[in-house]
C-alpha positions in Angstrom: 0.0 0.0 0.0 1.4 3.4 -1.1 2.1 5.9 1.7 0.1 9.1 1.6 2.2 12.3 1.9 1.0 14.9 4.5 0.2 17.6 1.9 -2.0 15.1 0.0 -3.8 14.2 3.2 -4.5 17.8 4.1 -5.8 18.4 0.5 -8.2 15.4 0.8 -9.6 16.6 4.2 -10.2 20.2 2.8 -12.0 18.8 -0.3 -14.1 16.4 1.8 -15.4 19.1 4.1 -16.3 21.4 1.2 -14.3 24.4 2.3 -11.5 24.0 -0.3 -13.5 24.2 -3.5 -11.4 27.1 -4.8 -8.2 25.2 -4.1 -9.6 22.1 -5.8 -10.1 24.0 -9.0 -6.6 25.4 -8.9 -5.2 21.9 -8.3 -7.1 20.4 -11.2 -5.9 23.1 -13.6 -2.3 22.9 -12.5 -1.8 19.7 -10.4 2.0 19.8 -10.6 2.5 23.4 -9.7 4.0 23.9 -6.2 1.3 25.1 -3.8 1.5 26.0 -0.2 -1.1 23.6 1.1 -1.0 24.9 4.7 -1.6 28.5 3.6 -4.5 27.7 1.4 -6.1 25.5 3.9 -5.8 28.1 6.6 -7.2 30.8 4.3 -10.2 28.8 3.2 -11.0 27.6 6.7 -10.6 31.2 8.0 -13.0 32.6 5.4 -15.5 29.9 6.1 -15.3 30.6 9.8 -15.7 34.3 9.3 -18.8 33.7 7.1 -20.3 31.5 9.8 -19.6 34.0 12.5 -21.2 36.8 10.4 -24.3 34.7 9.9 -24.5 33.8 13.6 -24.3 37.5 14.5 -27.1 38.4 12.1 -29.2 35.6 13.4 -28.7 36.7 17.0 -29.6 40.3 16.1 -32.8 39.1 14.3 -33.7 37.0 17.3 -33.2 40.0 19.7 -35.3 42.2 17.5 -38.1 39.6 17.3 -38.0 39.1 21.0 -38.2 42.8 21.7 -41.2 43.1 19.3 -43.0 40.3 21.0 -42.5 41.9 24.4 -43.8 45.1 23.1 -46.9 43.5 21.6 -47.5 41.2 24.5 -47.2 43.9 27.2 -49.6 43.3 30.1 -52.8 45.3 30.0 -53.2 47.7 33.0 -57.0 47.7 33.2 -57.6 44.0 33.2 -56.8 43.3 36.8 -58.8 46.2 38.1 -61.8 45.2 36.0 -61.6 41.7 37.6 -61.2 43.2 41.1 -64.1 45.6 40.7 -66.3 42.8 39.2 -65.5 40.5 42.2 -66.5 43.1 44.7 -69.8 43.7 42.9 -70.5 40.0 42.7 -69.8 39.7 46.4 -72.4 42.3 47.0 -75.0 39.9 45.7 -73.9 37.4 48.2 -74.3 39.7 51.1 -77.7 40.9 49.8 -78.8 37.2 49.8 -77.6 36.7 53.3 -79.5 39.8 54.4 -82.6 38.6 52.6 -82.4 35.2 54.5 -81.3 36.5 57.9 -82.6 40.1 58.1 -79.4 41.2 59.9 -78.9 44.8 59.0 -75.1 44.6 59.1 -75.2 42.5 55.9 -77.1 45.3 54.1 -74.2 47.6 55.2 -71.7 45.2 53.8 -73.6 45.2 50.5 -73.5 49.0 50.3 -69.7 49.1 51.0 -68.9 46.4 48.5 -70.9 48.2 45.7 -69.2 51.5 46.5 -65.8 49.9 46.5 -66.5 48.0 43.3 -67.6 51.1 41.5 -64.4 53.0 42.6 -62.2 50.2 41.4 -64.0 50.0 38.0 -63.6 53.8 37.7 -59.8 53.4 38.1 -59.9 50.6 35.5 -61.5 53.0 33.0 -58.6 55.4 33.5 -56.1 52.6 33.1 -58.0 51.5 29.9 -57.4 54.9 28.4 -53.7 54.6 29.4 -53.5 51.2 27.7 -54.8 52.8 24.4 -52.5 55.8 24.7 -49.4 53.6 25.3 -50.3 51.1 22.5 -50.7 48.2 24.9 -54.3 47.6 23.8 -55.7 46.8 20.4 -59.3 47.2 19.3 -62.1 47.6 21.8 -63.9 44.3 22.7 -67.4 45.6 22.3 -69.0 42.5 23.8 -67.0 42.6 27.1 -67.2 46.4 27.2 -71.0 46.4 27.0 -71.2 43.7 29.7 -69.0 45.6 32.1 -70.6 49.0 31.3 -74.1 47.6 31.8 -73.1 46.0 35.1 -71.5 49.2 36.3 -74.6 51.3 35.5 -76.8 48.9 37.2 -74.5 48.9 40.2 -74.5 52.7 40.3 -78.3 52.6 40.5 -78.0 49.9 43.1 -75.8 52.1 45.2 -78.6 54.6 45.5 -81.1 51.8 46.3 -78.8 50.6 49.1 -78.7 54.1 50.6 -82.3 53.5 51.8 -83.0 52.3 55.3 -83.2 48.7 56.4 -85.3 46.2 54.4 -86.1 48.4 51.5 -82.4 48.9 50.8 -82.2 45.3 49.6 -85.6 43.9 48.9 -86.8 43.8 46.2 -84.9 46.2 43.9 -81.5 46.0 45.6 -81.1 42.2 45.4 -82.6 42.1 41.9 -80.1 44.7 40.6 -77.3 42.8 42.3 -78.4 39.5 40.7 -78.5 41.0 37.2 -75.1 42.7 37.7 -73.7 39.4 38.9 -74.8 37.5 35.8 -73.3 40.1 33.5 -70.0 40.2 35.4 -69.8 36.4 35.4 -70.1 36.4 31.6 -67.5 39.2 31.4 -65.2 37.1 33.6 -65.6 34.1 31.4 -64.4 36.3 28.5 -61.2 37.1 30.4 -62.0 40.5 32.1 -60.3 42.3 29.3 -62.1 45.2 27.4 -59.8 45.1 24.4 -58.6 42.6 21.8 -54.9 41.7 21.5 -53.0 43.8 19.0 -51.0 40.7 17.8 -53.7 38.2 17.1 -57.1 39.8 17.6 -57.9 37.4 20.5 -58.3 38.3 24.1 -54.9 38.2 25.9 
């Protein structure tokens, strides 16, 4: 078996890995010309390595830009948590109304009035935060269905607050507990829709 000289071995390795195509063409055109194999191998490998590094850098930059865009689009909505908190307070008012209706203990009627007032205040804060979400680009289009549900529940609760300002039994029965029940139904539906009053800017779905 014939021995393989080191230059020939280096040449075969370069051609096998596909990084010495230019050198292969030179060798085929002038196979007997003296060539510095080590220099060509180093040059071709160096160029190939630089190209890969450049592509890697471009890929990393693109990934960083994509990630930044996703963070901007997927930013948390400020109003959503306050809508949920206000809705839960108003739903709790129906519970205290029912307890007052079954026990006639006046303190439960007071709890209902406090819960309704607190719920309306929190929803008022949520409206301000909703405007901020639109102004800062966090929110997409308005979700008309959820908005109508929450707006109707808030208006009914506002009327219910005046009803609960009455004395004793008439503050709850019959108008007070009825308004609380209707508001609760509307808010439960809004909660099932995600408590958000806007659609996602990225997909059009609720976040």
